[in-house]
Every structure is written in structure tokens, then in C-alpha cells.
C-alpha positions, -999 to +999 in steps of 0.1 A: -001+000-001+013+036-010-001+065+009-008+097-005+020+110+010+044+098-019+035+126-040+045+150-013+076+173-015+106+173+008+109+157+044+119+124+057+106+095+036+094+066+058+087+031+046+068+009+074+073-030+072+052-051+096+029-080+092+001-067+113-020-041+098-029-023+128+007-018+140+015-004+104-015+020+104-008+030+139+027+039+131+018+054+100-007+077+116+017+089+144+044+096+117+022+114+092+011+137+116+044+151+124+061+178+103+089+168+080+079+131+081+062+115+051+050+079+051+055+067+014+047+030+017+036+001+039+047-037+034+033-067+050+063-087+044+099-086+039+099-092+001+076-063-004+098-042+017+126-049-003+107-041-035+091-009-022+124+003-010+139+002-044+108+018-061+100+044-035+135+052-023+126+059+013+151+076+038+141+053+066+126+017+067+107+008+099+114-030+099+097-057+117+117-089+124+092-117+120+071-115+088+061-141+061+076-145+029+110-130+040+119-119+075+131-086+085+169-096+089+171-110+053+151-078+040+175-057+059+205-073+042+190-070+007+179-033+011+215-024+024+235-046+001+218-027-031+244-011-054+225+022-050+249+046-032+218+063-017+205+035+005+180+040+034+185+037+069+168+007+088+153+011+122+144-024+134+110-031+152+116-056+184+100-070+214+115-083+246+112-118+232+130-112+199+162-096+213+180-127+201+179-111+168+194-077+177+229-088+170+222-104+135+203-071+125+231-049+135+254-071+117+230-068+087+235-029+088+204-017+108+209+017+125+188+015+155+161-006+174+127+004+189+105-016+210+071-021+198+057-009+230+073+025+226+053+056+230+044+079+200+069+103+213+096+076+214+087+064+179+092+098+164+123+105+183+138+072+170+129+079+134+145+117+135+177+103+152+180+074+127+173+096+098+199+121+110+226+094+106+228+086+142+221+053+158+196+044+183+193+014+207+167+010+234+184+007+266+167-026+275+181-039+241+215-026+247+217-043+282+206-076+265+230-071+236+260-065+258+251-095+279+252-116+247+286-103+239+298-114+273+291-151+264+311-148+233+348-153+230+368-124+215+399-128+197+412-094+202+411-061+182+415-068+146+445-050+126+419-025+114+417-008+148+455-001+145+445+026+121+429+048+147+449+073+168+450+069+206+423+097+207+400+080+182+404+047+202+393+068+233+362+081+215+354+048+202+354+031+237+329+060+249+308+054+218+305+019+228+293+029+265+265+046+250+279+083+253+264+110+231+288+134+214+279+161+240+286+137+268+319+126+252+331+161+247+324+168+284+342+138+293+374+144+273+371+184+276+371+189+240+347+209+218+317+192+203+327+199+166+360+179+177+341+149+188+320+149+156+353+150+134+368+121+155+334+100+150+335+106+115+372+097+111+365+065+131+335+055+110+357+063+078+387+044+089+368+014+101+343+012+071+314+015+094+279+027+084+271+043+118+275+045+156+255+014+160+281-007+141+308+010+160+293-004+193+291-039+178+328-038+166+339-023+200+324-052+220+329-079+193+367-072+193+370-068+231+380-031+229+356-027+258+339-054+278+304-060+294+302-044+327+335-023+322+335+013+337+333+044+314+367+059+311+371+089+331 
């Protein structure tokens, strides 16, 4: 289903993929009522989401995990593996009992996670954060993700981390602990623009899509460990 918003002008173009019609329509109603957000399409399964993402070129896809025909993880992989240099960002919709999929979705390139019981304000905030190029992980999802890493063996930082300067490595650790740019700037006593520059260089040197993948890499390589304290 394509909404009338498809014909609209500028703004953040959103595609909603969920096999439950009430969820799709509820999210669409919330987002369409916000200035600068356009709902350009709805998909009831992963295959339809991939097709609509190619045709409608949304800025962000709200992706459910469990769907018929093709699940949200495979759909995310296909959407983000497209040769088109302008690809949408994916915000995965999850519930507490689906957290085992979080790591796989991050590895597939998802930029954030939103719990399905989120409020309307949380939904709008998540869409704006991810569309702006940042990463968003719900606190409860982050805790479970970190617990997952605690059960996995780590072989140590890969050679690619050696490309980072000591300051960039420090910033990566703080990103992995969930600090925002403002909090990183306060911790390191540097200008926020300097922090943004460091973050951009980290993502570029490590060929990472966004902060969500940076968090995964930091824990996956053992650069930071679950339960470790935030560097002072």
C-alpha cells in the first residue's frame, strides 16, 4: 500500500514494514502527523519491503523482524546490499522476546532498534535520530546485547583498529559505552565539533555505516567489555 504522502515534497520519507496491519497503520498515523515526516509506503512482508524500498527510495525503513515470505533480517541485508549509493537507514522494530535477533540485525547494517511498546513520542524521536544519521538502541535492548557479547569469545582487536589514533580509540570506547557527542565532549574536555570530527574519522577508517556498527565492533573485538566502567 502506498500512501498519498508519496506525492509530497521534501521531508524524511518513511517506509513501514510489519505483518500486522494495526501496527503499520498506527505507526503511519503517528508519523504522518509530524512535520517533516512522510509515510511513502507500507509493506506486509520482507519481500514487499525490499521491492518498495527499491521503488520508493525512502530515507528510513521501519522493519519488523518476524514477517512472512521474507523476514526482516534478510530484507535488511538485501536493502542495504543494494548497489545504489543512496540507501535508506533501517530502524528495526523488536519486542523483548525477539532480542536474540538484535546482534544479527546490527551485523546486517540496521541503524537502530525500537521496542514495539514505545510511545508515540519515542517512535518519532527514534525516526528522527536514525534519519539524521545517528544510531539508536533502546536501553533494554542494549543491555541484552551486551550480555550476549559477554557469552562470546573475543579474539582481540583486528588489525583495522590499529588505523585509529589513541584519541580516536578513546572516543570509540566512549561511543560503545553509549555516550552522546555532548557527553563525550564533556568527558574528554574537547569541543563538540572536534568530537564529531573524531566520530566521522572512526567510521571512515573502519568502514562502518554508523554508531550502531561501531558499538558492535567495540564489543565484538574486546576493545570494551560488558560491565566495564566508562573511562574517566
